[in-house]
LUMMIFI-724013 format. One record per residue (C-alpha): x, y, z; residue number from 1; residue in one letter. Coordinates in steps of 0.1 Angstrom, whole numbers, plus 2048, in hexadecimal, padded with zeros to 3 digits. Each point is the difference from the previous one (the first is absolute). Example, Ala and Ser with C-alpha at 12.3 -4.5 7.8 and 13.67 -1.06 7.14 Angstrom:
residues 2
+------+-------+-----+-----+------+
! east ! north !  up !  nr ! rest !
+------+-------+-----+-----+------+
!  87B !   7D3 ! 84E !   1 !    a !
!  80E !   822 ! 7F9 !   2 !    s !
+------+-------+-----+-----+------+
This chain:
residues 110
+------+-------+-----+-----+------+
! east ! north !  up !  nr ! rest !
+------+-------+-----+-----+------+
!  56B !   6F8 ! 57A !   1 !    m !
!  80C !   807 ! 7DF !   2 !    t !
!  824 !   80A ! 7F8 !   3 !    t !
!  80C !   817 ! 7E7 !   4 !    s !
!  810 !   7F3 ! 7E3 !   5 !    p !
!  827 !   805 ! 801 !   6 !    s !
!  811 !   81A ! 7E2 !   7 !    p !
!  810 !   7E1 ! 7F9 !   8 !    t !
!  7E8 !   7E7 ! 7F7 !   9 !    d !
!  7E6 !   818 ! 7E7 !  10 !    g !
!  7E0 !   7EB ! 806 !  11 !    a !
!  7E4 !   7FD ! 817 !  12 !    a !
!  7FF !   7E5 ! 819 !  13 !    s !
!  7E7 !   7E8 ! 7FF !  14 !    p !
!  7EA !   811 ! 81C !  15 !    e !
!  809 !   823 ! 7F0 !  16 !    d !
!  7ED !   7F2 ! 7DE !  17 !    s !
!  7E2 !   7F1 ! 817 !  18 !    a !
!  7F8 !   823 ! 80B !  19 !    e !
!  801 !   812 ! 7E5 !  20 !    l !
!  7EF !   7EA ! 7EB !  21 !    a !
!  7E9 !   801 ! 823 !  22 !    l !
!  801 !   829 ! 7FF !  23 !    a !
!  7F8 !   802 ! 7D9 !  24 !    r !
!  7E4 !   7ED ! 804 !  25 !    k !
!  7F4 !   811 ! 81E !  26 !    l !
!  805 !   824 ! 7EC !  27 !    g !
!  7F4 !   7F0 ! 7E1 !  28 !    r !
!  7DA !   7F6 ! 81A !  29 !    e !
!  800 !   823 ! 809 !  30 !    q !
!  805 !   816 ! 7DC !  31 !    a !
!  7E3 !   7E5 ! 7F3 !  32 !    e !
!  7E8 !   80D ! 81F !  33 !    s !
!  807 !   823 ! 7FF !  34 !    f !
!  7FE !   7FD ! 7DA !  35 !    d !
!  7DC !   7F0 ! 809 !  36 !    l !
!  7F6 !   816 ! 81A !  37 !    r !
!  807 !   822 ! 7E5 !  38 !    l !
!  7F0 !   7F2 ! 7E6 !  39 !    r !
!  7E0 !   7FB ! 812 !  40 !    e !
!  803 !   81C ! 811 !  41 !    a !
!  803 !   813 ! 7D8 !  42 !    e !
!  7E6 !   7EA ! 7F8 !  43 !    t !
!  7E4 !   80F ! 815 !  44 !    r !
!  80B !   823 ! 7FE !  45 !    q !
!  7FE !   7FB ! 7DE !  46 !    r !
!  7DD !   7EF ! 800 !  47 !    e !
!  7F5 !   81C ! 818 !  48 !    e !
!  80D !   820 ! 7E9 !  49 !    r !
!  7EB !   7F2 ! 7E3 !  50 !    l !
!  7E4 !   7F8 ! 810 !  51 !    a !
!  803 !   822 ! 80F !  52 !    e !
!  801 !   80F ! 7E2 !  53 !    a !
!  7E2 !   7EA ! 7EF !  54 !    a !
!  7E8 !   808 ! 81A !  55 !    w !
!  80A !   824 ! 80B !  56 !    r !
!  7DF !   812 ! 7F3 !  57 !    p !
!  805 !   819 ! 7E9 !  58 !    r !
!  7F9 !   823 ! 7FE !  59 !    s !
!  7E7 !   812 ! 7E6 !  60 !    a !
!  817 !   80D ! 7EE !  61 !    r !
!  818 !   7E4 ! 7FF !  62 !    q !
!  7E1 !   7E7 ! 7F2 !  63 !    a !
!  7F7 !   821 ! 7E3 !  64 !    w !
!  824 !   7F9 ! 7F4 !  65 !    d !
!  7FF !   7E3 ! 7F9 !  66 !    d !
!  7DF !   801 ! 7EE !  67 !    e !
!  80C !   81A ! 7EA !  68 !    d !
!  81D !   7EB ! 7F9 !  69 !    a !
!  7EF !   7E6 ! 7F6 !  70 !    s !
!  7EA !   811 ! 7EC !  71 !    l !
!  81B !   811 ! 7EB !  72 !    k !
!  811 !   7E1 ! 7F9 !  73 !    v !
!  7DF !   7F3 ! 7F3 !  74 !    v !
!  7FD !   81E ! 7EC !  75 !    q !
!  825 !   7FB ! 7EE !  76 !    l !
!  7FA !   7DC ! 7FE !  77 !    e !
!  7EA !   804 ! 7EE !  78 !    s !
!  80B !   820 ! 7ED !  79 !    r !
!  81F !   7E8 ! 7F5 !  80 !    l !
!  7E7 !   7E6 ! 7F1 !  81 !    s !
!  7F1 !   818 ! 7EE !  82 !    e !
!  81F !   810 ! 7F2 !  83 !    l !
!  80D !   7D7 ! 7F6 !  84 !    s !
!  7DD !   801 ! 7EE !  85 !    a !
!  809 !   81D ! 7E9 !  86 !    y !
!  824 !   7F2 ! 7FA !  87 !    v !
!  7F2 !   7E4 ! 7F2 !  88 !    r !
!  7EE !   80B ! 7EB !  89 !    a !
!  815 !   81B ! 7F2 !  90 !    v !
!  817 !   7E4 ! 7F9 !  91 !    d !
!  7EA !   7E7 ! 7F0 !  92 !    n !
!  7F4 !   81A ! 7E6 !  93 !    s !
!  800 !   804 ! 7E0 !  94 !    l !
!  80A !   827 ! 7FA !  95 !    p !
!  81D !   7FB ! 81E !  96 !    w !
!  80A !   7DF ! 7EE !  97 !    r !
!  806 !   80D ! 7DE !  98 !    m !
!  810 !   825 ! 80F !  99 !    i !
!  81B !   7E1 ! 80D ! 100 !    q !
!  804 !   7EA ! 7E4 ! 101 !    t !
!  809 !   822 ! 7ED ! 102 !    v !
!  816 !   80F ! 81C ! 103 !    r !
!  818 !   7E1 ! 801 ! 104 !    r !
!  806 !   802 ! 7D8 ! 105 !    m !
!  809 !   822 ! 809 ! 106 !    l !
!  818 !   7F6 ! 81C ! 107 !    g !
!  7E9 !   810 ! 81C ! 108 !    r !
!  7F1 !   7E2 ! 80A ! 109 !    g !
!  7F7 !   7F8 ! 827 ! 110 !    w !
+------+-------+-----+-----+------+
């Protein structure tokens, strides 16, 4: 049986310290066990949700929307490469460079 420290002692007895250390150890082990079970449950739920989202049959409308979006991306990338080629051609053209040289002399260069 343990006795509580008297108010004048200011320190716990060795028996109380041992009990306190044991209680802390048990509490830490219980918390770690609970944390591990919780993480495992969350991992299972996450895997189930991802599997459901990946394997869920999509409607025909969703499939067409995805295909349309992919086609639009390809068209935009193509248009972007065309415009980039045009800008490079203009920047490298002799008339453009001459105009920019004159503009710089007049203080209006780009």
